[in-house]
DRENPA-3360 file (N, C-alpha, C; in nm, 2 decimals, always signed):
BEGIN
1 = XXXXXXXX = -0.57/-4.92/-3.03/-0.44/-4.89/-2.97/-0.40/-4.74/-2.99 ~ -0.43/-4.70/-3.12/-0.40/-4.56/-3.15/-0.49/-4.46/-3.07 ~ -0.61/-4.50/-3.05/-0.71/-4.42/-2.98/-0.67/-4.41/-2.83 ~ -0.62/-4.53/-2.78/-0.58/-4.53/-2.64/-0.46/-4.44/-2.62 ~ -0.36/-4.44/-2.72/-0.25/-4.36/-2.71/-0.28/-4.21/-2.72 ~ -0.38/-4.18/-2.81/-0.42/-4.04/-2.82/-0.49/-4.00/-2.69 ~ -0.58/-4.08/-2.63/-0.64/-4.05/-2.51/-0.54/-4.03/-2.40 ~ -0.44/-4.11/-2.39/-0.34/-4.09/-2.29/-0.27/-3.96/-2.30;
9 = XXXXXXXX = -0.24/-3.92/-2.43/-0.17/-3.79/-2.46/-0.26/-3.68/-2.42 ~ -0.39/-3.69/-2.45/-0.49/-3.59/-2.41/-0.50/-3.57/-2.26 ~ -0.50/-3.68/-2.19/-0.50/-3.68/-2.04/-0.38/-3.61/-1.99 ~ -0.26/-3.65/-2.04/-0.14/-3.59/-2.00/-0.13/-3.44/-2.03 ~ -0.18/-3.40/-2.15/-0.18/-3.26/-2.18/-0.27/-3.18/-2.09 ~ -0.39/-3.24/-2.06/-0.49/-3.18/-1.97/-0.42/-3.16/-1.83 ~ -0.35/-3.26/-1.79/-0.28/-3.24/-1.66/-0.18/-3.13/-1.66 ~ -0.10/-3.12/-1.76/+0.00/-3.02/-1.77/-0.07/-2.88/-1.78;
17 = XXXXXXXX = -0.18/-2.87/-1.87/-0.25/-2.75/-1.88/-0.31/-2.70/-1.75 ~ -0.37/-2.80/-1.68/-0.44/-2.76/-1.55/-0.34/-2.71/-1.45 ~ -0.22/-2.78/-1.45/-0.12/-2.74/-1.35/-0.07/-2.60/-1.39 ~ -0.05/-2.57/-1.52/-0.01/-2.43/-1.56/-0.12/-2.33/-1.52 ~ -0.25/-2.37/-1.54/-0.36/-2.28/-1.51/-0.36/-2.25/-1.36 ~ -0.34/-2.35/-1.28/-0.34/-2.34/-1.13/-0.23/-2.24/-1.09 ~ -0.11/-2.26/-1.15/+0.01/-2.18/-1.12/-0.02/-2.03/-1.15 ~ -0.08/-2.01/-1.27/-0.11/-1.87/-1.31/-0.21/-1.81/-1.22;
25 = XXXXXXXX = -0.31/-1.88/-1.18/-0.42/-1.83/-1.09/-0.36/-1.80/-0.96 ~ -0.27/-1.89/-0.91/-0.21/-1.87/-0.78/-0.13/-1.74/-0.78 ~ -0.05/-1.72/-0.89/+0.03/-1.60/-0.90/-0.05/-1.48/-0.90 ~ -0.16/-1.48/-0.98/-0.25/-1.37/-0.98/-0.31/-1.34/-0.85 ~ -0.35/-1.44/-0.77/-0.41/-1.42/-0.64/-0.30/-1.36/-0.55 ~ -0.18/-1.41/-0.55/-0.07/-1.35/-0.47/-0.04/-1.21/-0.50 ~ -0.05/-1.17/-0.63/-0.02/-1.04/-0.67/-0.14/-0.94/-0.62 ~ -0.26/-0.99/-0.63/-0.37/-0.91/-0.58/-0.36/-0.89/-0.43;
33 = XXXXXXXX = -0.32/-1.00/-0.36/-0.30/-0.98/-0.21/-0.19/-0.88/-0.18 ~ -0.08/-0.89/-0.25/+0.03/-0.80/-0.23/-0.01/-0.66/-0.26 ~ -0.09/-0.64/-0.37/-0.14/-0.50/-0.40/-0.23/-0.45/-0.29 ~ -0.32/-0.54/-0.24/-0.41/-0.50/-0.13/-0.33/-0.46/-0.01 ~ -0.23/-0.54/+0.02/-0.14/-0.50/+0.14/-0.07/-0.37/+0.12 ~ -0.02/-0.34/+0.00/+0.05/-0.22/-0.02/-0.05/-0.10/-0.01 ~ -0.17/-0.12/-0.06/-0.28/-0.01/-0.05/-0.32/+0.01/+0.10 ~ -0.33/-0.10/+0.17/-0.37/-0.08/+0.31/-0.26/-0.01/+0.39;
41 = XXXXXXXX = -0.13/-0.04/+0.36/-0.02/+0.02/+0.43/-0.02/+0.17/+0.39 ~ -0.03/+0.20/+0.27/-0.03/+0.34/+0.22/-0.15/+0.42/+0.29 ~ -0.26/+0.36/+0.30/-0.38/+0.42/+0.36/-0.35/+0.45/+0.51 ~ -0.30/+0.35/+0.57/-0.27/+0.36/+0.72/-0.16/+0.47/+0.74 ~ -0.06/+0.48/+0.65/+0.04/+0.58/+0.67/-0.02/+0.72/+0.65 ~ -0.11/+0.73/+0.55/-0.18/+0.86/+0.53/-0.26/+0.90/+0.65 ~ -0.34/+0.81/+0.70/-0.42/+0.84/+0.82/-0.34/+0.87/+0.94 ~ -0.22/+0.80/+0.95/-0.13/+0.83/+1.07/-0.07/+0.97/+1.05;
49 = XXXXXXXX = -0.03/+1.01/+0.93/+0.02/+1.14/+0.91/-0.08/+1.25/+0.93 ~ -0.20/+1.23/+0.89/-0.31/+1.32/+0.91/-0.34/+1.34/+1.06 ~ -0.34/+1.23/+1.14/-0.37/+1.23/+1.28/-0.25/+1.30/+1.35 ~ -0.13/+1.28/+1.31/-0.01/+1.34/+1.37/-0.02/+1.49/+1.35 ~ -0.05/+1.53/+1.22/-0.06/+1.68/+1.19/-0.17/+1.74/+1.27 ~ -0.28/+1.68/+1.29/-0.39/+1.73/+1.36/-0.36/+1.75/+1.51 ~ -0.29/+1.65/+1.56/-0.24/+1.65/+1.70/-0.14/+1.76/+1.72 ~ -0.05/+1.78/+1.63/+0.05/+1.88/+1.64/-0.02/+2.02/+1.63;
57 = XXXXXXXX = -0.11/+2.03/+1.54/-0.19/+2.16/+1.53/-0.26/+2.19/+1.66 ~ -0.32/+2.09/+1.72/-0.39/+2.12/+1.85/-0.30/+2.16/+1.96 ~ -0.18/+2.09/+1.97/-0.08/+2.12/+2.07/-0.03/+2.26/+2.05 ~ +0.00/+2.30/+1.93/+0.06/+2.43/+1.90/-0.05/+2.54/+1.93 ~ -0.17/+2.51/+1.90/-0.28/+2.61/+1.92/-0.30/+2.63/+2.07 ~ -0.28/+2.52/+2.15/-0.30/+2.54/+2.30/-0.19/+2.62/+2.36 ~ -0.07/+2.62/+2.31/+0.04/+2.68/+2.37/+0.08/+2.82/+2.31 ~ +0.00/+2.87/+2.21/+0.04/+2.99/+2.15/-0.07/+3.10/+2.16;
65 = XXXXXXXX = -0.02/+3.21/+2.20/-0.10/+3.33/+2.21/-0.06/+3.42/+2.09 ~ -0.13/+3.53/+2.07/-0.10/+3.62/+1.96/+0.05/+3.67/+1.98 ~ +0.08/+3.70/+2.11/+0.21/+3.75/+2.14/+0.32/+3.65/+2.11 ~ +0.29/+3.52/+2.14/+0.39/+3.41/+2.12/+0.41/+3.40/+1.97 ~ +0.30/+3.40/+1.89/+0.31/+3.39/+1.75/+0.39/+3.50/+1.69 ~ +0.37/+3.62/+1.73/+0.44/+3.74/+1.68/+0.59/+3.72/+1.70 ~ +0.62/+3.67/+1.82/+0.77/+3.66/+1.86/+0.83/+3.55/+1.77 ~ +0.76/+3.44/+1.74/+0.81/+3.33/+1.65/+0.83/+3.39/+1.51;
73 = XXXXXXXX = +0.73/+3.46/+1.46/+0.74/+3.51/+1.33/+0.85/+3.61/+1.32 ~ +0.86/+3.70/+1.42/+0.97/+3.80/+1.42/+1.11/+3.73/+1.42 ~ +1.12/+3.62/+1.50/+1.25/+3.55/+1.51/+1.28/+3.48/+1.37 ~ +1.18/+3.42/+1.31/+1.20/+3.36/+1.18/+1.24/+3.46/+1.07 ~ +1.18/+3.57/+1.07/+1.21/+3.68/+0.98/+1.36/+3.73/+1.00 ~ +1.39/+3.74/+1.13/+1.53/+3.79/+1.16/+1.63/+3.68/+1.11 ~ +1.60/+3.56/+1.12/+1.69/+3.46/+1.08/+1.71/+3.46/+0.92 ~ +1.61/+3.51/+0.85/+1.62/+3.51/+0.71/+1.71/+3.62/+0.66;
81 = X = +1.73/+3.73/+0.74/+1.81/+3.84/+0.70/+1.95/+3.82/+0.73;
% end
Protein backbone atom coordinates (compact mmCIF):
# COMPACT_ATOMS: atom_id res chain seq x y z
CA UNK A 1 0.00 0.00 0.00
CA UNK A 2 2.82 2.36 0.90
CA UNK A 3 4.64 1.49 -2.31
CA UNK A 4 1.49 2.15 -4.33
CA UNK A 5 1.02 5.51 -2.63
CA UNK A 6 4.66 6.39 -3.25
CA UNK A 7 4.35 5.34 -6.91
CA UNK A 8 1.22 7.46 -7.29
CA UNK A 9 3.05 10.46 -5.81
CA UNK A 10 5.98 9.87 -8.18
CA UNK A 11 3.64 9.73 -11.18
CA UNK A 12 1.87 12.90 -10.04
CA UNK A 13 5.19 14.71 -9.50
CA UNK A 14 6.43 13.55 -12.91
CA UNK A 15 3.27 14.95 -14.50
CA UNK A 16 3.72 18.30 -12.78
CA UNK A 17 7.44 18.40 -13.63
CA UNK A 18 6.82 17.54 -17.28
CA UNK A 19 4.11 20.20 -17.55
CA UNK A 20 6.50 22.78 -16.09
CA UNK A 21 9.24 21.65 -18.48
CA UNK A 22 6.90 21.92 -21.47
CA UNK A 23 5.85 25.42 -20.38
CA UNK A 24 9.48 26.53 -19.99
CA UNK A 25 10.45 25.12 -23.38
CA UNK A 26 7.44 26.72 -25.03
CA UNK A 27 8.35 30.09 -23.52
CA UNK A 28 11.96 29.71 -24.69
CA UNK A 29 10.78 28.84 -28.20
CA UNK A 30 8.44 31.85 -28.28
CA UNK A 31 11.27 34.14 -27.10
CA UNK A 32 13.58 32.79 -29.83
CA UNK A 33 10.90 33.36 -32.46
CA UNK A 34 10.29 36.90 -31.21
CA UNK A 35 14.03 37.65 -31.28
CA UNK A 36 14.29 36.28 -34.82
CA UNK A 37 11.35 38.45 -35.89
CA UNK A 38 12.96 41.55 -34.34
CA UNK A 39 16.25 40.78 -36.10
CA UNK A 40 14.50 40.24 -39.43
CA UNK A 41 12.62 43.53 -39.10
CA UNK A 42 15.81 45.41 -38.16
CA UNK A 43 17.64 43.85 -41.12
CA UNK A 44 14.81 44.75 -43.49
CA UNK A 45 14.75 48.34 -42.21
CA UNK A 46 18.51 48.65 -42.68
CA UNK A 47 18.30 47.28 -46.23
CA UNK A 48 15.39 49.61 -47.02
CA UNK A 49 17.29 52.63 -45.70
CA UNK A 50 20.35 51.68 -47.75
CA UNK A 51 18.25 51.23 -50.89
CA UNK A 52 16.51 54.58 -50.33
CA UNK A 53 19.83 56.35 -49.81
CA UNK A 54 21.27 54.79 -52.96
CA UNK A 55 18.18 55.76 -54.95
CA UNK A 56 18.32 59.32 -53.64
CA UNK A 57 22.02 59.51 -54.47
CA UNK A 58 21.34 58.33 -58.02
CA UNK A 59 18.50 60.81 -58.50
CA UNK A 60 20.56 63.69 -57.15
CA UNK A 61 23.50 62.73 -59.34
CA UNK A 62 21.29 62.69 -62.43
CA UNK A 63 19.94 66.18 -61.87
CA UNK A 64 23.06 68.00 -60.74
CA UNK A 65 25.81 69.57 -62.73
CA UNK A 66 28.85 71.30 -61.28
CA UNK A 67 27.03 74.63 -61.74
CA UNK A 68 23.95 73.39 -59.89
CA UNK A 69 26.08 72.03 -57.07
CA UNK A 70 27.96 75.31 -56.74
CA UNK A 71 24.67 77.24 -56.52
CA UNK A 72 23.35 74.89 -53.82
CA UNK A 73 26.55 75.18 -51.80
CA UNK A 74 26.60 78.98 -52.16
CA UNK A 75 22.97 79.15 -51.05
CA UNK A 76 23.62 76.91 -48.04
CA UNK A 77 26.63 79.03 -47.02
CA UNK A 78 24.60 82.23 -47.42
CA UNK A 79 21.93 80.83 -45.09
CA UNK A 80 24.56 80.15 -42.42
CA UNK A 81 25.62 83.80 -42.31
